[in-house]
matplotlib code that plots the C-alpha trace (Angstrom):
import matplotlib.pyplot as plt

x = [-63.8, -67.0, -67.1, -69.0, -66.6, -63.6, -64.9, -65.0, -61.4, -60.0, -61.0, -59.2, -56.0, -56.2, -54.7, -51.3, -50.9, -48.3, -49.0, -48.1, -44.9, -43.4, -46.6, -49.1, -51.7, -51.1, -54.0, -55.3, -54.3, -57.1, -56.5, -57.6, -60.9, -62.6, -65.5, -66.6, -68.8, -71.8, -74.0, -77.7, -79.7, -83.4, -83.0, -80.4, -78.7, -75.4, -73.9, -74.8, -73.4, -70.1, -69.8, -70.4, -67.6, -65.2, -66.1, -65.1, -67.9, -66.6, -70.0, -73.4, -76.8, -80.1, -83.7, -86.1, -89.7, -89.4, -92.3, -91.0, -87.6, -87.6, -87.2, -83.8, -82.4, -82.6, -79.9, -77.4, -76.1, -75.6, -73.8, -71.5, -70.8, -69.9, -67.5, -65.9, -65.3, -63.9, -63.1, -63.7, -66.8, -69.4, -73.0, -76.1, -79.9, -82.3, -85.5, -88.3, -91.4, -92.8, -90.6, -93.3, -93.1, -89.3, -87.9, -84.5, -84.5, -85.1, -81.9, -80.0, -81.2, -79.9, -76.5, -76.5, -77.1, -73.9, -75.4, -73.1, -75.4, -79.1, -80.5, -83.6, -85.8, -86.2, -89.8, -88.6, -89.6, -87.1, -86.8, -84.7, -81.9, -81.9, -81.4, -77.6, -76.5, -72.8, -71.3, -74.5, -74.4, -77.4, -77.6, -80.3, -81.7, -82.2, -84.5, -84.0, -86.5, -87.0, -86.4, -83.4, -83.9, -83.9, -80.1, -80.4, -83.1, -81.0, -78.1, -79.9, -78.9, -75.4, -76.9, -77.4, -74.0, -75.0, -75.9, -72.8, -73.5, -76.2, -77.9, -78.6, -82.0, -81.8, -83.7, -81.1, -81.8, -79.5, -78.8, -76.9, -73.7, -75.5, -76.1, -74.8, -72.7, -75.7, -77.8, -75.1, -74.8, -78.4, -77.6, -74.2, -75.7, -77.9, -75.0, -72.6, -75.2, -74.2, -70.7, -70.7, -69.9, -72.5, -73.8, -75.6, -77.5, -76.4, -79.0, -78.7, -75.5, -72.7, -70.3, -67.4, -69.5, -72.0, -69.2, -67.4, -70.7, -71.7, -68.3, -68.6, -71.3, -68.7, -69.9, -67.8, -69.8, -72.0, -74.8, -75.4, -78.4, -81.6, -84.7, -82.5, -82.8, -79.5, -77.4, -75.8, -74.4, -70.7, -69.6, -71.3, -69.9, -66.4, -67.0, -68.0, -65.1, -62.6, -64.1, -63.8, -60.2, -59.5, -60.9, -58.9, -55.7, -56.4, -56.9, -53.6, -51.8, -53.3, -52.2, -48.6, -48.2, -45.9, -47.5, -45.9, -44.2, -46.2, -45.0, -43.1]
y = [259.2, 258.4, 256.3, 253.5, 253.3, 253.6, 250.6, 248.5, 249.4, 249.4, 245.8, 244.5, 246.2, 245.3, 247.5, 247.4, 247.6, 250.4, 253.8, 257.1, 258.8, 258.3, 259.3, 257.8, 255.4, 251.8, 250.5, 247.0, 244.7, 244.0, 241.3, 241.8, 240.2, 239.1, 241.5, 244.0, 242.7, 244.9, 244.0, 245.1, 245.9, 246.0, 248.3, 250.9, 249.1, 250.9, 248.0, 245.5, 247.8, 248.2, 244.5, 243.7, 246.1, 244.6, 241.2, 242.3, 244.4, 246.9, 248.7, 248.9, 249.3, 250.3, 250.4, 253.4, 253.4, 256.9, 258.3, 260.3, 262.0, 262.6, 258.9, 259.1, 260.8, 257.5, 256.2, 258.8, 256.9, 253.7, 255.7, 257.4, 254.0, 252.7, 255.6, 255.1, 251.4, 252.2, 255.6, 254.9, 252.8, 253.2, 253.6, 253.3, 253.2, 251.0, 253.1, 250.5, 252.7, 256.3, 257.0, 259.2, 261.6, 262.0, 265.4, 267.0, 268.0, 264.3, 263.2, 266.1, 265.0, 261.5, 262.9, 265.1, 261.9, 260.4, 258.3, 257.8, 256.0, 255.1, 252.0, 252.7, 250.2, 250.3, 251.5, 254.7, 258.1, 259.1, 262.6, 261.2, 260.5, 264.3, 265.2, 265.5, 265.5, 265.9, 262.9, 260.9, 258.0, 256.6, 252.8, 251.3, 247.9, 245.6, 242.6, 239.5, 239.2, 236.8, 237.8, 238.1, 241.9, 242.5, 243.1, 245.7, 247.4, 247.5, 248.9, 252.2, 252.8, 253.7, 257.0, 258.2, 259.5, 259.7, 256.0, 255.0, 251.3, 248.7, 246.3, 242.9, 241.9, 238.5, 236.5, 233.7, 230.7, 229.1, 226.4, 228.9, 226.7, 224.1, 226.5, 225.6, 227.7, 228.1, 229.3, 231.9, 233.3, 234.6, 236.5, 237.6, 239.1, 241.4, 242.3, 243.1, 245.5, 248.2, 249.5, 250.1, 248.2, 245.7, 244.6, 241.3, 239.9, 236.6, 234.0, 231.3, 230.0, 230.8, 227.9, 227.8, 226.6, 229.4, 232.0, 230.9, 231.0, 234.4, 235.9, 234.4, 237.1, 239.8, 241.5, 244.0, 243.7, 241.2, 242.1, 239.9, 240.4, 242.3, 240.1, 237.0, 236.0, 235.7, 236.8, 239.6, 237.2, 238.0, 234.4, 234.3, 237.7, 236.5, 233.2, 235.1, 237.6, 234.7, 233.0, 236.2, 236.5, 232.9, 233.3, 236.5, 234.8, 231.9, 234.5, 236.2, 232.8, 232.0, 235.4, 235.0, 231.4, 231.6, 230.1, 227.3, 228.2, 227.1, 224.1, 224.9]
z = [5.9, 7.8, 10.9, 9.0, 6.1, 8.5, 10.4, 7.2, 6.3, 9.8, 10.7, 7.6, 8.9, 12.5, 15.2, 16.9, 20.7, 20.5, 22.0, 20.4, 21.6, 25.0, 26.9, 24.5, 25.8, 24.9, 22.7, 23.0, 20.1, 17.7, 15.1, 11.6, 10.6, 7.4, 8.2, 10.8, 13.6, 14.5, 17.4, 17.3, 20.5, 21.0, 24.0, 25.1, 28.0, 28.5, 30.4, 27.7, 25.0, 26.8, 27.4, 23.7, 22.6, 25.1, 23.7, 20.2, 18.6, 16.0, 15.8, 17.6, 16.1, 17.8, 16.6, 16.5, 15.4, 13.9, 15.9, 18.9, 18.6, 22.3, 22.9, 21.1, 24.2, 25.9, 23.6, 24.8, 27.8, 25.7, 23.0, 25.5, 27.0, 23.6, 22.9, 26.3, 25.5, 22.0, 20.8, 17.1, 17.5, 14.7, 16.0, 13.9, 14.1, 12.1, 11.5, 11.5, 11.0, 10.9, 7.8, 6.2, 9.2, 9.2, 8.7, 8.2, 11.9, 13.0, 11.1, 12.6, 16.1, 15.4, 14.6, 17.7, 19.8, 18.4, 15.6, 12.6, 10.2, 9.7, 7.9, 5.8, 4.0, 0.2, 0.7, 2.6, 1.1, -1.7, -0.2, 2.6, 0.1, -0.6, 3.0, 3.2, 6.9, 7.5, 9.2, 9.0, 6.5, 4.7, 4.4, 2.3, 3.1, 0.1, 0.2, -2.0, -4.8, -7.7, -11.3, -13.7, -14.0, -10.2, -10.0, -12.8, -10.9, -7.7, -9.7, -9.9, -6.3, -7.6, -8.9, -5.3, -4.1, -0.4, -0.1, 1.8, 2.1, 1.8, 4.1, 2.5, 3.9, 2.4, 5.1, 5.0, 7.2, 9.8, 7.1, 4.9, 5.1, 2.9, 0.0, -3.4, -5.7, -7.9, -4.9, -3.8, -7.3, -7.2, -4.0, -5.2, -8.4, -6.2, -3.9, -6.8, -8.3, -5.9, -5.6, -1.9, 1.4, 2.5, 5.9, 6.4, 9.4, 10.9, 11.7, 14.4, 15.7, 13.2, 12.4, 9.9, 7.0, 7.5, 7.9, 4.7, 2.7, 4.0, 3.2, -0.3, -0.7, -0.5, 2.6, 4.7, 7.9, 9.7, 12.2, 15.2, 17.5, 16.9, 17.5, 17.8, 21.4, 23.2, 20.2, 22.2, 24.7, 25.2, 24.7, 21.2, 20.3, 21.1, 19.2, 16.0, 16.4, 16.7, 13.6, 11.5, 12.7, 11.7, 8.2, 7.6, 8.8, 6.3, 3.5, 4.4, 4.3, 0.9, -0.5, 0.8, -0.5, -3.6, -6.7, -8.6, -11.9, -14.9, -17.0, -20.2]

ax = plt.figure().add_subplot(projection="3d")
ax.plot(x, y, z, "-o")
ax.set_aspect("equal")
plt.show()
């Protein structure tokens, strides 16, 4: 299983604090969560990356303009710091431009730097989907558009076997918690069109109403950070992590509650 898909499944299970064997290292306890927490960085500060993981990040995401592959070497210290902080951390890159110049060797170079997945926009060259790189997942970013036939159009992504997950570029506001069931159904129709795990960016300060609404979309991971100023603050990362843990615990309690027998 790839690092990205393993991250999605692992956070739902949690992690015990027991070591392996008599001499095994004791692992820190990680509570199960409703979704994986990915922190996105605008630069490659190794110290900030390590601090984010210690605060509860399950994955990290960087940005690359797709122009100079030599600049990717600057990510190496941050990626190494991430692996030191958490052995099974999932690391990714959002490619923001220069997509027309990307070649097979560029994707290979990303993998060599320790990158496990790349996020591509829907407008990226189709040839990139044909470049199968072992242990490097492709994630396609899907914008929200009007029209009843749009979910049917997006459903065609299922034909590409190497699309490991999708990124829902829905542009949701910080008032997402006020959305109605009718509102969320339009977004859910697009999300359900693809049979793959989904990542979604968080906007603003996440509260309980926002979290419940976002998870109603059926996402497996949330992204905190990027251009959002201060979003990679350790305190906020911890707050989002605890909220995701709380929601998962409530789900578990609901599942374990015995149902009442039906009336005869």
